[in-house]
C-alpha atoms as one frame of an Amber mdcrd trajectory, in Angstrom:
protein
  61.140 116.929 121.556  59.698 119.962 119.736  63.007 121.799 119.086  65.092
 118.742 118.199  62.399 117.231 115.969  61.815 120.538 114.158  65.473 120.778
 113.297  65.818 117.217 112.003  62.919 116.935 109.604  62.543 117.597 105.895
  58.845 117.873 105.085  59.102 117.512 101.316  61.299 114.423 101.482  59.001
 112.937 104.099  55.941 113.365 101.888  57.674 111.749  98.912  59.004 108.852
 100.966  55.630 108.263 102.625  53.991 108.152  99.195  56.552 105.634  97.932
  56.230 103.497 101.071  52.440 103.364 100.863  52.676 102.419  97.205  54.944
  99.493  97.982  52.744  98.343 100.839  49.590  98.250  98.735  51.206  96.101
  96.059  51.446  93.306  98.598  47.874  93.592  99.891  44.911  91.460  98.840
  41.239  92.383  98.813  38.180  90.578 100.131  34.586  91.783  99.818  31.772
  90.496 102.022  28.157  91.299 102.833  27.036  90.345 106.305  24.151  92.588
 107.208  24.842  95.915 108.894  28.209  97.094 107.619  28.896  98.980 110.860
  29.195  95.635 112.656  31.219  93.778 110.024  33.627  96.706 109.681  34.123
  96.795 113.434  34.713  93.034 113.610  37.317  92.945 110.847  39.232  95.979
 112.074  40.304  93.833 115.032  41.922  91.202 112.831  45.699  90.966 112.895
  46.858  91.456 109.297  43.882  93.495 108.142  45.166  96.891 107.036  41.953
  98.672 106.061  38.199  98.069 106.113  35.679 100.258 104.302  31.894 100.186
 104.339  29.995 100.419 101.076  27.556  98.964  98.583  27.945  96.298  95.890
  26.127  93.616  93.930  23.370  95.730  92.409  22.490  97.566  89.220  22.295
 101.220  90.263  25.310 103.472  89.625  26.577 105.536  92.555  23.987 104.339
  95.065  23.277 106.200  98.284  22.358 104.814 101.680  18.756 105.895 101.148
  18.482 104.171  97.769  20.098 100.944  98.981  17.872 100.934 102.074  14.842
 100.912  99.813  15.807  97.421  98.647  15.257  98.399  94.984  18.869  98.796
  93.810  19.972  95.173  94.099  22.908  96.327  96.219  23.806  95.022  99.660
  25.558  96.705 102.547  29.091  95.342 102.333  32.660  95.810 103.480  35.838
  95.777 101.458  38.861  94.460 103.307  42.512  95.030 102.400  44.751  92.524
 104.157  48.342  91.346 104.276  48.365  87.700 103.097  51.693  87.088 104.847
  49.914  87.659 108.158  46.403  86.388 107.566  45.201  84.215 104.682  42.005
  84.527 102.673  40.884  81.221 104.158  41.295  82.642 107.663  39.470  85.814
 106.625  36.585  83.616 105.469  36.566  81.730 108.754  36.228  85.006 110.633
  33.427  86.124 108.311  31.382  82.956 108.945  31.715  83.451 112.697  30.219
  86.935 112.611  27.042  86.312 110.597  24.033  84.000 110.364  24.743  82.289
 107.030  21.418  80.452 107.097  19.180  83.535 106.890  18.094  84.428 103.301
  15.996  87.407 104.357  18.545  89.643 106.041  20.600  89.624 109.218  19.177
  89.707 112.721  17.114  92.902 113.235  17.840  94.164 109.724  15.447  92.673
 107.188  15.420  92.870 103.411  17.555  91.837 100.453  19.948  94.713 101.075
  21.070  92.918 104.260  21.546  89.454 102.769  24.909  87.724 103.155  27.274
  87.192 100.248  30.896  86.560  99.359  32.133  88.516  96.339  35.196  86.742
  94.963  37.916  88.706  93.155  39.532  85.765  91.320  39.098  82.042  90.710
  41.263  81.121  93.663  39.012  83.060  96.042  35.968  81.432  94.468  37.322
  77.922  94.994  38.401  78.655  98.562  35.016  80.207  99.341  33.032  77.327
  97.860  35.075  74.768  99.759  34.727  76.777 102.954  30.948  76.998 102.576
  30.695  73.274 101.892  32.754  72.455 104.971  30.625  74.757 107.111  27.489
  73.033 105.859  28.799  69.625 106.895  29.680  70.627 110.469  26.089  70.307
 111.669  26.512  73.535 113.611  23.415  75.086 112.051  19.904  73.633 111.988
  19.293  75.090 108.511  21.495  75.004 105.397  23.990  77.748 104.627  22.505
  80.072 101.984  25.241  82.717 101.664  25.783  83.516  97.983  29.224  83.283
  96.367  29.259  85.614  93.356  31.837  87.453  91.242  32.870  90.906  92.389
  31.889  93.763  90.091  32.188  97.239  91.608  32.346  98.571  95.138  30.811
 101.935  95.997  32.192 103.507  99.151  29.445 104.468 101.589  28.960 107.992
 102.884  31.658 109.257 105.230  29.454 109.177 108.326  29.165 105.401 107.910
  32.943 104.851 107.923  34.196 103.769 111.368  30.724 104.410 112.763  31.563
 102.337 115.836  34.329 104.814 116.670  32.513 108.021 115.766  29.294 107.091
 117.588  30.283 104.437 120.145  27.212 104.789 122.360  24.714 104.599 119.501
  26.638 101.753 117.911  26.776  99.704 121.102  23.066 100.275 121.692  22.226
  99.178 118.153  24.461  96.114 118.288  23.185  95.043 121.672  19.577  95.211
 120.501  20.167  93.706 117.060  20.516  90.165 118.421  23.745  89.547 116.523
  26.028  88.853 119.469  23.443  86.744 121.271  23.159  84.502 118.217  26.914
  84.262 117.670  27.601  83.425 121.287  25.004  80.652 121.217  26.314  79.129
 117.970  30.038  79.406 118.638  30.277  79.246 122.428  31.868  75.767 122.320
  34.547  76.804 119.809  38.008  78.017 120.802  39.162  78.367 117.209  38.438
  80.741 114.352  37.738  84.377 114.996  39.277  84.518 118.445  42.405  82.769
 117.233  42.921  85.037 114.246  41.890  88.418 115.598  44.416  88.198 118.424
  42.358  90.852 120.137  43.377  90.751 123.784  40.900  93.421 124.745  43.083
  96.391 123.822  40.764  99.256 124.640  40.934 102.838 125.803  39.526 103.148
 129.355  37.261 105.983 130.391  38.778 109.371 131.141  38.017 108.882 134.822
  40.045 105.672 134.911  42.876 107.219 132.911  43.192 110.115 135.343  43.549
 107.621 138.179  45.868 105.254 136.274  48.255 107.673 134.597  50.768 110.114
 136.007  50.216 113.782 135.112  52.953 113.560 132.457  51.532 110.344 130.957
  48.073 111.901 130.771  49.363 115.131 129.234  51.353 113.278 126.570  48.814
 110.619 125.577  45.566 112.572 125.973  46.611 116.158 125.227  49.323 115.546
 122.606  52.016 116.744 124.983  55.789 116.323 124.882  58.017 115.215 127.741
  61.497 116.739 128.285  64.466 115.131 126.451  67.033 113.097 128.411  64.751
 113.268 131.425  62.345 110.439 130.705  62.169 106.764 131.553  63.257 104.953
 128.402  65.455 107.258 126.317  68.569 105.324 127.394  66.980 101.947 128.105
  69.072  99.172 126.533  67.236  96.144 127.954  65.660  93.548 125.643  61.878
  93.536 125.417  58.914  95.268 123.846  57.183  98.597 124.392  53.390  98.690
 124.670  50.858 101.503 124.890  50.595 102.719 128.498  46.851 103.268 127.914
  45.699 100.122 126.093  48.595  97.655 126.369  48.759  97.068 122.596  52.285
  96.158 121.335  54.025  99.064 119.579  57.827  98.793 119.386  60.691  96.379
 120.075  64.092  96.924 121.650  65.516  95.153 118.579  64.529  98.214 116.521
  65.590 100.822 119.086  68.598 103.064 118.420  70.345 106.060 119.967  69.210
 109.059 117.920  70.911 111.595 120.184  67.624 113.421 120.692  66.934 112.287
 124.255  63.756 110.360 123.422  63.276 106.651 122.632  63.763 106.191 118.889
  62.885 103.194 116.701  63.491 102.329 113.058  60.087 100.647 112.676  56.999
  99.562 114.663  56.778  96.084 116.150  53.176  95.797 114.975  52.331  98.080
 112.071  48.577  97.572 112.495  48.720  99.224 115.915  50.285 102.412 114.568
  48.292 105.218 112.986  50.007 108.142 111.243  48.324 111.527 110.901  49.268
 114.816 109.311  50.300 117.372 111.935  50.496 121.025 110.860  51.142 122.519
 114.282  54.341 124.528 114.883  53.889 126.091 111.434  55.281 123.074 109.607
  54.244 119.647 108.326  55.005 116.646 110.500  53.600 113.138 110.786  52.112
 112.332 114.169  52.140 108.747 115.445  49.200 107.426 117.504  48.175 104.008
 118.794  45.227 102.348 117.044  43.238 100.958 119.978  44.244 103.372 122.743
  44.252 106.437 120.467  47.255 107.676 122.446  49.539 110.375 121.129  52.930
 108.661 120.927  55.211 111.088 119.101  56.233 111.676 115.472  58.011 109.830
 112.668  60.795 111.431 110.603  62.891 110.499 107.606  66.316 111.113 109.186
  66.731 107.612 110.658  69.373 104.988 109.887  69.333 103.172 106.579  68.006
 101.089 104.938  64.569 102.224 106.123  65.650 105.766 106.925  62.869 106.268
 109.476  63.011 107.550 113.042  59.974 106.972 115.215  60.577 109.529 117.957
  58.362 108.434 120.851  57.561 109.787 124.306  58.529 107.447 127.143  55.385
 108.629 128.930  53.262 106.922 126.265  54.989 103.571 126.738  55.250 100.658
 129.127  58.296  98.423 128.778  57.889  94.636 129.053  61.284  92.887 129.527
  61.718  89.728 127.473  61.861  87.700 130.706  58.325  88.829 131.543  56.718
  88.554 128.100  55.042  85.221 128.807  53.826  86.295 132.229  52.362  89.508
 130.822  50.607  87.723 127.947  52.967  88.685 125.128  54.600  85.272 124.682
  54.159  85.411 120.890  57.047  87.911 120.767  59.543  85.714 122.590  60.611
  84.100 119.331  62.119  87.343 118.082  64.551  87.474 120.962  65.369  83.784
 120.852  66.533  84.124 117.249  68.979  86.868 118.078
């Protein structure tokens, strides 16, 4: 893959095209801002939602300019710990986003959230326009009438003003410090409360997150589960040989998932023969499961492709693909598991059957 990919790319064109593509994507995104206690937890919860593109932790609602974690923690700035969510409304609506928010907080607590006490941990919905305000007010009213809570819902619905991004060490804290995060969350009482309140509900957060438990197993399990080539590629950013891998010439209908986590990545409907000897695709099946990173190895600029939940090295994306998209996702077979369309339902990927039935 290294030699063929190096010869096909054009770094300058790639950077320009990536900039244009990101610009077009963001035009279509909407923003939601919520406060629900510890922003580590809310950020983690919303990152699992299908259709959510980005979640950032920060501060909002107060009077102090450029607040810090220390100043907000004092409770004297008027700010709350909050998250700002950028989502694709064609995949998840603001109403659904609200439903998920309610199911991850205690909306009846005016003094904080769970183990975190103080006004800086109060819950609030910060609406960005009149439509969001109306949807939020109706949603809160409906929640109040369900009788699910013994006390009234006290979550504020207020206009959004300015969002201050929290310090970098707070961003994706659950990924950077998984052990500390899990210990904190376990002892905060949040999940115990949520399980008790929502244990009889099969709707809402579970329906919209579509999180099937895509997770990266421990290294010990991976070494037992994966072949040496699969481990080298996914865990050590390796490259398998061209024309001597499992899927480079596979023409069967189905989807390709991460060999590590099982998250859906690519579809046979977007697969094409690039002549490179590796599986090549014009686009991901599920954009949210693909992460692109700058790769400056080999003395040049490339864009690495990794899976979101499994954090597997998959390959690289180039701008020499077929039009109209012009992209070539050059992927290692060793990073993939192929699910034939006949087995999608059995393997738990029945939601993708419709794509093949329409063809």
